[in-house]
DSSP file (Angstrom, degrees, kcal/mol; ACC not computed):
  #  RESIDUE AA STRUCTURE BP1 BP2  ACC     N-H-->O    O-->H-N    N-H-->O    O-->H-N    TCO  KAPPA ALPHA  PHI   PSI    X-CA   Y-CA   Z-CA
    1    1 A X              0   0    0      0, 0.0   109,-0.1     0, 0.0   108,-0.1   0.000 360.0 360.0 360.0 138.0    5.1    0.7   15.3
    2    2 A X        -     0   0    0    106,-0.2   109,-2.1   107,-0.2     2,-0.4  -0.354 360.0-151.3 -73.2 157.8    6.5   -0.2   11.9
    3    3 A X  E     -ab  37 111A   0     33,-3.0    35,-2.4   107,-0.2     2,-0.5  -0.990  10.4-139.5-138.0 125.3    5.3    1.7    8.8
    4    4 A X  E     -ab  38 112A   0    107,-2.9   109,-2.9    -2,-0.4     2,-0.7  -0.737  22.9-142.5 -79.0 125.6    5.1    0.5    5.2
    5    5 A X  E     - b   0 113A   0     33,-1.8    35,-0.2    -2,-0.5   109,-0.2  -0.827  17.3-139.5 -93.1 117.1    6.2    3.4    3.0
    6    6 A X    >>  -     0   0    0    107,-2.7     4,-2.0    -2,-0.7     3,-0.9  -0.283  23.0-106.4 -73.8 159.6    4.1    3.5   -0.2
    7    7 A X  H 3> S+     0   0    0      1,-0.2     4,-2.9     2,-0.2     5,-0.2   0.839 116.5  63.6 -53.4 -38.0    5.5    4.3   -3.6
    8    8 A X  H 3> S+     0   0    0      1,-0.2     4,-1.5     2,-0.2    -1,-0.2   0.872 107.0  42.3 -59.7 -37.9    3.9    7.7   -3.6
    9    9 A X  H <> S+     0   0    0     -3,-0.9     4,-2.1   104,-0.3    -2,-0.2   0.931 114.6  48.9 -75.7 -47.2    6.1    8.8   -0.6
   10   10 A X  H  X S+     0   0    0     -4,-2.0     4,-3.1     1,-0.2     5,-0.5   0.907 110.7  53.0 -57.0 -40.9    9.3    7.2   -1.8
   11   11 A X  H  X>S+     0   0    0     -4,-2.9     4,-1.7     1,-0.2     5,-1.2   0.903 107.1  50.7 -63.2 -42.2    8.7    8.9   -5.2
   12   12 A X  H  <5S+     0   0    0     -4,-1.5    -1,-0.2    -5,-0.2     7,-0.2   0.905 118.9  38.7 -58.9 -40.7    8.3   12.3   -3.6
   13   13 A X  H  <5S+     0   0    0     -4,-2.1    -2,-0.2     1,-0.1    -1,-0.2   0.841 131.7  18.8 -80.8 -34.7   11.5   11.8   -1.7
   14   14 A X  H  <5S+     0   0    0     -4,-3.1    -3,-0.2    -5,-0.2    -2,-0.2   0.712 123.1  39.6-115.8 -25.1   13.7   10.1   -4.3
   15   15 A X  T  <5S+     0   0    0     -4,-1.7     2,-0.2    -5,-0.5    -3,-0.2   0.639 100.3  66.7-109.3 -14.8   12.5   10.4   -7.8
   16   16 A X  S   <S-     0   0    0     -5,-1.2     3,-0.2    -4,-0.2     0, 0.0  -0.635  87.5 -97.1-104.0 162.7   11.3   14.0   -8.1
   17   17 A X  S    S-     0   0    0     -2,-0.2    -1,-0.1     1,-0.2    -2,-0.1  -0.240  84.7 -38.3 -63.7 169.6   13.1   17.3   -8.0
   18   18 A X  S    S-     0   0    0      1,-0.1    -1,-0.2     2,-0.1    -5,-0.1   0.033  76.1-120.8 -39.5 124.1   12.9   18.9   -4.6
   19   19 A X        -     0   0    0     -7,-0.2    -1,-0.1    -3,-0.2     3,-0.1  -0.320   4.3-141.2 -70.9 149.6    9.5   18.3   -3.1
   20   20 A X  S    S+     0   0    0      1,-0.2     2,-1.1     2,-0.0     3,-0.2   0.706  90.3  74.2 -79.9 -20.9    7.2   21.1   -2.2
   21   21 A X     >  +     0   0    0      1,-0.2     4,-1.4     2,-0.1     3,-0.4  -0.703  53.1 169.9-100.8  87.3    6.0   19.2    0.9
   22   22 A X  H  > S+     0   0    0     -2,-1.1     4,-2.5     1,-0.2    -1,-0.2   0.803  73.7  64.2 -65.0 -30.9    8.9   19.4    3.3
   23   23 A X  H  > S+     0   0    0      1,-0.2     4,-2.2     2,-0.2    -1,-0.2   0.889 101.8  49.2 -64.2 -38.1    6.7   17.9    6.1
   24   24 A X  H  > S+     0   0    0     -3,-0.4     4,-2.4     2,-0.2    -1,-0.2   0.936 112.8  47.0 -64.3 -46.1    6.3   14.6    4.3
   25   25 A X  H  X S+     0   0    0     -4,-1.4     4,-2.4     1,-0.2    -2,-0.2   0.881 111.3  51.9 -63.9 -37.9   10.1   14.4    3.7
   26   26 A X  H  X S+     0   0    0     -4,-2.5     4,-2.1     2,-0.2    -1,-0.2   0.905 110.1  48.3 -64.6 -42.5   10.7   15.3    7.3
   27   27 A X  H  X S+     0   0    0     -4,-2.2     4,-2.4     2,-0.2    -2,-0.2   0.904 111.3  50.5 -65.2 -41.4    8.4   12.5    8.6
   28   28 A X  H  X S+     0   0    0     -4,-2.4     4,-2.5     1,-0.2    -2,-0.2   0.934 110.1  49.9 -61.4 -45.7   10.0   10.0    6.2
   29   29 A X  H  X S+     0   0    0     -4,-2.4     4,-2.6     1,-0.2    -1,-0.2   0.902 110.4  50.6 -59.6 -41.4   13.4   11.0    7.5
   30   30 A X  H  X S+     0   0    0     -4,-2.1     4,-1.7     2,-0.2    -1,-0.2   0.909 109.9  49.5 -63.7 -43.0   12.2   10.6   11.1
   31   31 A X  H  <>S+     0   0    0     -4,-2.4     5,-2.6     2,-0.2     6,-0.6   0.895 111.9  49.1 -63.4 -40.1   10.8    7.1   10.3
   32   32 A X  H ><5S+     0   0    0     -4,-2.5     3,-1.6     1,-0.2    -2,-0.2   0.943 111.0  49.2 -63.3 -47.6   14.1    6.1    8.7
   33   33 A X  H 3<5S+     0   0    0     -4,-2.6    -1,-0.2     1,-0.3    -2,-0.2   0.798 111.3  50.2 -62.8 -29.0   16.1    7.4   11.7
   34   34 A X  T 3<5S-     0   0    0     -4,-1.7    -1,-0.3    -5,-0.2    -2,-0.2   0.356 111.1-122.2 -90.1   4.7   13.8    5.5   14.1
   35   35 A X  T < 5S+     0   0    0     -3,-1.6    -3,-0.2    -4,-0.2    -2,-0.1   0.861  76.3 124.7  57.1  39.9   14.2    2.2   12.0
   36   36 A X      < +     0   0    0     -5,-2.6   -33,-3.0    -6,-0.1     2,-0.2   0.490  34.2 114.8-103.3  -6.8   10.5    2.0   11.5
   37   37 A X  E     -a    3   0A   0     -6,-0.6     2,-0.4   -35,-0.2   -33,-0.2  -0.445  43.1-169.7 -74.3 134.3   10.5    1.8    7.7
   38   38 A X  E     -a    4   0A   0    -35,-2.4   -33,-1.8    -2,-0.2     2,-0.4  -0.975   1.7-170.0-121.9 139.4    9.3   -1.3    6.0
   39   39 A X  B     -d   69   0B   0     29,-0.7    31,-2.8    -2,-0.4     2,-0.3  -0.970   5.0-158.8-128.2 142.9    9.7   -2.0    2.3
   40   40 A X    >>  -     0   0    0     -2,-0.4     4,-2.0    29,-0.2     3,-0.9  -0.904  30.6-113.1-119.8 153.2    8.2   -4.8    0.1
   41   41 A X  H 3> S+     0   0    0     29,-0.5     4,-2.7    -2,-0.3     5,-0.2   0.855 112.8  56.6 -52.1 -44.6    9.4   -6.1   -3.2
   42   42 A X  H 3> S+     0   0    0      1,-0.2     4,-2.1     2,-0.2    -1,-0.3   0.856 108.7  47.7 -61.1 -32.7    6.5   -4.8   -5.3
   43   43 A X  H <> S+     0   0    0     -3,-0.9     4,-2.5     2,-0.2    -1,-0.2   0.913 110.1  52.3 -71.4 -41.8    7.1   -1.2   -4.0
   44   44 A X  H  X S+     0   0    0     -4,-2.0     4,-2.1     1,-0.2    -2,-0.2   0.929 110.8  48.6 -55.8 -45.5   10.8   -1.6   -4.8
   45   45 A X  H  X S+     0   0    0     -4,-2.7     4,-1.6     1,-0.2    -2,-0.2   0.919 109.9  50.8 -63.2 -44.3    9.9   -2.7   -8.3
   46   46 A X  H  < S+     0   0    0     -4,-2.1    -1,-0.2     1,-0.2    -2,-0.2   0.914 110.9  49.6 -59.0 -42.6    7.5    0.2   -8.8
   47   47 A X  H  < S+     0   0    0     -4,-2.5    -1,-0.2     1,-0.2    -2,-0.2   0.882 114.4  43.5 -65.0 -38.6   10.1    2.7   -7.7
   48   48 A X  H >< S+     0   0    0     -4,-2.1     3,-1.0    -5,-0.2     2,-0.3   0.671  94.8  95.4 -83.1 -16.8   12.8    1.3  -10.0
   49   49 A X  T 3< S+     0   0    0     -4,-1.6     3,-0.1     1,-0.2    -4,-0.0  -0.554  90.3  15.1 -76.8 136.2   10.4    1.0  -13.0
   50   50 A X  T 3  S+     0   0    0      1,-0.3     2,-0.3    -2,-0.3    -1,-0.2   0.558  78.2 154.6  81.8   8.4   10.4    3.8  -15.5
   51   51 A X    <   -     0   0    0     -3,-1.0    -1,-0.3     1,-0.1     6,-0.1  -0.564  38.1-144.0 -70.3 130.7   13.7    5.4  -14.3
   52   52 A X  S    S+     0   0    0     -2,-0.3     2,-0.3    -3,-0.1    -1,-0.1   0.852  71.8  41.1 -72.6 -38.8   15.0    7.3  -17.3
   53   53 A X     >  -     0   0    0      1,-0.1     4,-2.3     0, 0.0     5,-0.1  -0.844  69.9-132.5-116.8 150.9   18.7    6.9  -17.0
   54   54 A X  H  > S+     0   0    0     -2,-0.3     4,-2.6     2,-0.2     5,-0.2   0.861 109.8  54.8 -63.4 -36.8   20.9    3.9  -16.1
   55   55 A X  H  > S+     0   0    0      2,-0.2     4,-2.2     1,-0.2    -1,-0.2   0.935 110.1  45.1 -63.0 -46.6   22.9    6.2  -13.7
   56   56 A X  H  > S+     0   0    0      2,-0.2     4,-2.6     1,-0.2     5,-0.2   0.894 112.2  53.3 -64.1 -39.8   19.8    7.2  -11.9
   57   57 A X  H  X S+     0   0    0     -4,-2.3     4,-2.8     1,-0.2    -2,-0.2   0.941 110.8  45.5 -59.8 -49.2   18.5    3.6  -11.8
   58   58 A X  H  X S+     0   0    0     -4,-2.6     4,-2.5     1,-0.2    -1,-0.2   0.890 113.0  50.4 -63.4 -40.3   21.8    2.4  -10.2
   59   59 A X  H  X S+     0   0    0     -4,-2.2     4,-2.2    -5,-0.2    -1,-0.2   0.928 113.9  44.3 -63.8 -45.3   21.8    5.2   -7.7
   60   60 A X  H  X S+     0   0    0     -4,-2.6     4,-2.6     2,-0.2    -2,-0.2   0.911 113.1  51.3 -66.1 -43.2   18.2    4.5   -6.6
   61   61 A X  H  X S+     0   0    0     -4,-2.8     4,-1.3    -5,-0.2    -2,-0.2   0.915 110.7  49.0 -60.4 -43.8   18.8    0.7   -6.5
   62   62 A X  H  < S+     0   0    0     -4,-2.5     4,-0.3    -5,-0.2     3,-0.3   0.921 111.8  48.7 -62.7 -44.6   21.8    1.2   -4.3
   63   63 A X  H >< S+     0   0    0     -4,-2.2     3,-1.7     1,-0.2    -2,-0.2   0.930 110.0  51.0 -60.8 -46.5   19.9    3.5   -1.9
   64   64 A X  H >< S+     0   0    0     -4,-2.6     3,-2.3     1,-0.3    -1,-0.2   0.734  91.7  76.0 -67.6 -21.8   17.0    1.2   -1.6
   65   65 A X  T 3< S+     0   0    0     -4,-1.3    -1,-0.3    -3,-0.3    -2,-0.2   0.700  80.4  72.8 -62.7 -17.1   19.3   -1.7   -0.8
   66   66 A X  T <  S+     0   0    0     -3,-1.7     2,-0.6    -4,-0.3    -1,-0.3   0.660  92.9  62.4 -67.4 -14.8   19.6   -0.1    2.7
   67   67 A X  S <  S-     0   0    0     -3,-2.3    -1,-0.2    -4,-0.1   -29,-0.1  -0.913  83.4-144.9-118.1 104.2   16.0   -1.3    3.3
   68   68 A X        -     0   0    0     -2,-0.6   -29,-0.7     1,-0.1     2,-0.3  -0.312  25.6-105.9 -66.9 151.1   15.5   -5.1    3.2
   69   69 A X  B     -d   39   0B   0    -31,-0.1   -29,-0.2     1,-0.1     2,-0.2  -0.576  27.0-119.7 -76.7 135.5   12.3   -6.5    1.7
   70   70 A X        -     0   0    0    -31,-2.8     2,-0.9    -2,-0.3   -29,-0.5  -0.563  35.3-113.5 -64.7 136.9    9.7   -7.9    4.1
   71   71 A X        -     0   0    0     -2,-0.2     2,-0.2   -31,-0.1    -1,-0.1  -0.684  31.0-137.2 -81.9 108.4    9.2  -11.6    3.1
   72   72 A X        -     0   0    0     -2,-0.9     2,-0.2     1,-0.1    -1,-0.0  -0.438  20.2-153.6 -70.4 135.0    5.7  -11.8    1.8
   73   73 A X    >>  -     0   0    0     -2,-0.2     4,-1.5     1,-0.1     3,-0.8  -0.628  28.0-106.8-107.8 164.3    3.8  -14.8    3.0
   74   74 A X  H 3> S+     0   0    0      1,-0.3     4,-2.4    -2,-0.2     5,-0.2   0.881 119.5  56.5 -57.0 -40.6    0.9  -16.8    1.5
   75   75 A X  H 3> S+     0   0    0      1,-0.2     4,-2.2     2,-0.2    -1,-0.3   0.781 102.1  57.3 -67.0 -23.7   -1.5  -15.4    4.1
   76   76 A X  H <> S+     0   0    0     -3,-0.8     4,-2.2     2,-0.2    -1,-0.2   0.928 109.2  44.5 -67.4 -44.7   -0.6  -11.9    2.9
   77   77 A X  H  X S+     0   0    0     -4,-1.5     4,-2.1     2,-0.2    -2,-0.2   0.893 113.5  50.9 -65.5 -39.5   -1.6  -12.7   -0.7
   78   78 A X  H  X S+     0   0    0     -4,-2.4     4,-2.1     2,-0.2    -2,-0.2   0.918 111.9  45.9 -65.4 -43.5   -4.8  -14.4    0.5
   79   79 A X  H  X S+     0   0    0     -4,-2.2     4,-3.0     2,-0.2    -1,-0.2   0.877 109.2  56.4 -67.7 -36.0   -5.8  -11.4    2.6
   80   80 A X  H  X S+     0   0    0     -4,-2.2     4,-2.6     2,-0.2    -2,-0.2   0.921 108.6  47.0 -59.8 -43.3   -4.9   -9.1   -0.2
   81   81 A X  H  X S+     0   0    0     -4,-2.1     4,-2.5     2,-0.2    -1,-0.2   0.898 111.7  50.9 -64.9 -40.0   -7.4  -11.0   -2.5
   82   82 A X  H  X S+     0   0    0     -4,-2.1     4,-2.7     2,-0.2    -2,-0.2   0.932 111.3  47.9 -62.2 -45.5  -10.0  -10.9    0.3
   83   83 A X  H  X S+     0   0    0     -4,-3.0     4,-2.7     2,-0.2     5,-0.3   0.914 110.0  52.9 -61.2 -43.2   -9.5   -7.1    0.6
   84   84 A X  H  X S+     0   0    0     -4,-2.6     4,-2.7     1,-0.2    -1,-0.2   0.941 112.1  45.4 -55.4 -49.0   -9.8   -6.7   -3.1
   85   85 A X  H  X S+     0   0    0     -4,-2.5     4,-2.2     2,-0.2    -2,-0.2   0.900 112.4  50.5 -65.0 -41.9  -13.1   -8.6   -3.2
   86   86 A X  H  X S+     0   0    0     -4,-2.7     4,-0.7     2,-0.2    -1,-0.2   0.938 115.0  42.7 -61.2 -46.9  -14.5   -6.7   -0.2
   87   87 A X  H ><>S+     0   0    0     -4,-2.7     5,-2.9     1,-0.2     3,-1.0   0.917 112.8  52.1 -67.9 -42.8  -13.7   -3.3   -1.7
   88   88 A X  H ><5S+     0   0    0     -4,-2.7     3,-1.9    -5,-0.3    -1,-0.2   0.889 103.6  57.8 -61.3 -38.3  -14.8   -4.3   -5.2
   89   89 A X  H 3<5S+     0   0    0     -4,-2.2    -1,-0.3     1,-0.3    -2,-0.2   0.736 108.8  47.5 -64.5 -20.2  -18.2   -5.4   -3.7
   90   90 A X  T <<5S-     0   0    0     -3,-1.0    -1,-0.3    -4,-0.7    -2,-0.2   0.276 125.2-103.3-101.0   8.1  -18.6   -1.9   -2.4
   91   91 A X  T < 5S+     0   0    0     -3,-1.9     2,-0.6     1,-0.2    -3,-0.2   0.636  79.8 131.9  82.8  14.1  -17.6   -0.3   -5.7
   92   92 A X      < -     0   0    0     -5,-2.9     2,-0.3    -6,-0.1    -1,-0.2  -0.896  38.9-161.0-106.2 122.1  -14.1    0.7   -4.6
   93   93 A X        +     0   0    0     -2,-0.6     2,-0.3    -3,-0.1    29,-0.1  -0.682  17.5 156.9-101.1 153.0  -11.3   -0.2   -7.0
   94   94 A X        -     0   0    0     -2,-0.3     2,-0.1   -10,-0.0    -6,-0.0  -0.973  39.9 -90.6-162.5 169.2   -7.6   -0.6   -6.3
   95   95 A X     >  -     0   0    0     -2,-0.3     4,-2.1     1,-0.1     5,-0.2  -0.453  34.3-115.8 -84.3 159.7   -4.4   -2.2   -7.6
   96   96 A X  H  > S+     0   0    0      1,-0.2     4,-2.0     2,-0.2     5,-0.2   0.894 118.2  53.2 -59.1 -39.8   -3.2   -5.6   -6.5
   97   97 A X  H  > S+     0   0    0      2,-0.2     4,-2.5     1,-0.2    -1,-0.2   0.912 106.3  52.4 -63.6 -41.9   -0.1   -3.9   -5.1
   98   98 A X  H  > S+     0   0    0      1,-0.2     4,-2.1     2,-0.2    -1,-0.2   0.922 111.7  45.5 -60.2 -43.5   -2.2   -1.5   -3.0
   99   99 A X  H  X S+     0   0    0     -4,-2.1     4,-2.3     2,-0.2    -1,-0.2   0.822 110.0  54.5 -72.2 -28.7   -4.2   -4.4   -1.6
  100  100 A X  H  X S+     0   0    0     -4,-2.0     4,-2.7     2,-0.2     5,-0.2   0.906 107.7  50.6 -66.4 -41.4   -1.1   -6.4   -0.9
  101  101 A X  H  X S+     0   0    0     -4,-2.5     4,-2.4     1,-0.2    -2,-0.2   0.934 111.4  48.6 -57.9 -46.7    0.3   -3.3    1.1
  102  102 A X  H  X S+     0   0    0     -4,-2.1     4,-2.4     1,-0.2    -2,-0.2   0.906 112.3  48.2 -61.0 -42.8   -3.0   -3.3    3.0
  103  103 A X  H  X S+     0   0    0     -4,-2.3     4,-3.1     2,-0.2     5,-0.2   0.934 112.3  47.0 -66.3 -46.8   -2.8   -7.0    3.8
  104  104 A X  H  X S+     0   0    0     -4,-2.7     4,-1.4     1,-0.2    -1,-0.2   0.921 113.5  49.2 -61.8 -43.9    0.8   -7.0    4.9
  105  105 A X  H  X>S+     0   0    0     -4,-2.4     5,-2.9    -5,-0.2     4,-0.6   0.919 114.0  45.7 -61.5 -43.5    0.2   -3.9    7.1
  106  106 A X  H ><5S+     0   0    0     -4,-2.4     3,-0.9     1,-0.2    -2,-0.2   0.930 110.9  51.8 -66.1 -46.1   -2.9   -5.5    8.6
  107  107 A X  H 3<5S+     0   0    0     -4,-3.1    -1,-0.2     1,-0.2    -2,-0.2   0.762 120.1  35.5 -63.1 -24.6   -1.2   -8.9    9.2
  108  108 A X  H 3<5S-     0   0    0     -4,-1.4    -1,-0.2    -5,-0.2    -2,-0.2   0.373 108.3-117.4-110.1   2.8    1.7   -7.2   11.0
  109  109 A X  T <<5 +     0   0    0     -3,-0.9     2,-0.2    -4,-0.6    -3,-0.2   0.921  66.3 145.5  57.1  46.7   -0.2   -4.4   12.8
  110  110 A X      < -     0   0    0     -5,-2.9    19,-0.5    -6,-0.2  -107,-0.2  -0.679  46.0-122.1-106.7 163.2    1.8   -1.8   10.8
  111  111 A X  E     -bc   3 129A   0   -109,-2.1  -107,-2.9    -2,-0.2     2,-0.5  -0.598  18.2-128.9 -97.6 165.7    0.7    1.6    9.5
  112  112 A X  E     -bc   4 130A   0     17,-1.9    19,-3.1  -109,-0.2     2,-0.7  -0.979  10.6-156.9-119.2 125.7    0.8    2.7    5.8
  113  113 A X  E     +b    5   0A   0   -109,-2.9  -107,-2.7    -2,-0.5  -104,-0.3  -0.901  37.8 139.6-103.0 109.9    2.5    6.0    4.9
  114  114 A X        -     0   0    0     -2,-0.7    19,-0.2    17,-0.3    -2,-0.1  -0.970  51.6-156.0-147.2 156.5    1.0    7.2    1.6
  115  115 A X        +     0   0    0     -2,-0.3     2,-0.6     4,-0.0    -1,-0.1   0.263  65.5 115.7-111.5   5.6   -0.2   10.2   -0.2
  116  116 A X    >   -     0   0    0      1,-0.1     3,-1.4     2,-0.0     4,-0.3  -0.666  58.8-152.1 -78.6 115.8   -2.4    8.1   -2.4
  117  117 A X  T >> S+     0   0    0     -2,-0.6     3,-1.1     1,-0.3     4,-0.9   0.670  84.9  79.5 -66.3 -17.4   -6.0    9.1   -1.7
  118  118 A X  H >> S+     0   0    0      1,-0.3     4,-2.2     2,-0.2     3,-0.5   0.851  84.1  63.1 -57.7 -33.8   -7.3    5.6   -2.7
  119  119 A X  H <> S+     0   0    0     -3,-1.4     4,-2.3     1,-0.3    -1,-0.3   0.795  94.7  59.6 -65.7 -26.9   -6.2    4.3    0.7
  120  120 A X  H <> S+     0   0    0     -3,-1.1     4,-0.6    -4,-0.3    -1,-0.3   0.870 107.6  46.4 -65.5 -35.7   -8.7    6.7    2.4
  121  121 A X  H X< S+     0   0    0     -4,-0.9     3,-0.8    -3,-0.5     4,-0.4   0.898 111.7  50.5 -71.5 -41.2  -11.4    4.8    0.4
  122  122 A X  H >X S+     0   0    0     -4,-2.2     4,-3.0     1,-0.2     3,-2.3   0.906 102.0  62.6 -60.6 -41.1  -10.0    1.4    1.4
  123  123 A X  H 3< S+     0   0    0     -4,-2.3    -1,-0.2     1,-0.3    -2,-0.2   0.728  94.6  61.2 -60.7 -23.6   -9.9    2.4    5.0
  124  124 A X  T << S+     0   0    0     -3,-0.8    -1,-0.3    -4,-0.6    -2,-0.2   0.678 119.3  26.1 -73.9 -17.0  -13.7    2.8    5.1
  125  125 A X  T <4 S+     0   0    0     -3,-2.3     2,-0.3    -4,-0.4    -2,-0.2   0.736 121.0  43.1-117.1 -37.1  -14.1   -0.9    4.2
  126  126 A X  S  < S-     0   0    0     -4,-3.0     2,-2.0     2,-0.0    -1,-0.2  -0.826  86.5-105.0-119.4 156.0  -11.0   -2.7    5.4
  127  127 A X        +     0   0    0     -2,-0.3     2,-0.3    -3,-0.1    -4,-0.1  -0.401  61.9 144.0 -83.8  67.3   -9.1   -2.5    8.7
  128  128 A X        -     0   0    0     -2,-2.0     2,-0.5    -9,-0.1   -17,-0.1  -0.731  41.6-140.1-102.5 155.1   -6.0   -0.6    7.7
  129  129 A X  E     -c  111   0A   0    -19,-0.5   -17,-1.9    -2,-0.3     2,-0.4  -0.962  14.9-153.5-114.2 120.5   -4.1    2.0    9.8
  130  130 A X  E     -c  112   0A   0     -2,-0.5     2,-0.4   -19,-0.2   -17,-0.2  -0.760  22.0-116.0 -94.1 139.2   -2.8    5.0    7.9
  131  131 A X        -     0   0    0    -19,-3.1     2,-1.0    -2,-0.4   -17,-0.3  -0.591  25.5-135.6 -72.2 126.0    0.2    6.9    9.2
  132  132 A X        +     0   0    0     -2,-0.4     3,-0.5     1,-0.2    -1,-0.1  -0.735  30.8 171.2 -87.5 102.7   -0.8   10.4   10.1
  133  133 A X        +     0   0    0     -2,-1.0    -1,-0.2     1,-0.2  -106,-0.1   0.495  68.4  65.7 -94.2  -2.5    1.9   12.6    8.7
  134  134 A X              0   0    0      1,-0.2    -1,-0.2  -107,-0.0    -2,-0.1   0.472 360.0 360.0 -93.6  -2.0    0.2   15.9    9.3
  135  135 A X              0   0    0     -3,-0.5    -1,-0.2     0, 0.0    -2,-0.1   0.451 360.0 360.0 -99.9 360.0    0.3   15.6   13.1
């Protein structure tokens, strides 16, 4: 099964000094080696935004080019809006990008690899599958 890698995981692996959580990095490496990684343009943009130096920006951009963007479809955006509305009606807030990730994953029967706890709240309301990285 394919897995969308959320910004939180990419950031741990690529933008921070050596991560304390080796298990997350090991799982990411395994997913990459198994060609299961999926990337979307909004996550690419989040990762490249706020990079402090031009050298670091170019290095990160070059690395991410190894992962083509999934082509987002109209039904992905529509489902993202539906998920946003469903969660909001239950008092659960999230970003447009987070709900787009959820919609794309749902439409393609993919999992989401994230360390963002918001997705645990979303999962109680919408039918997303989170990648279990502790197992």
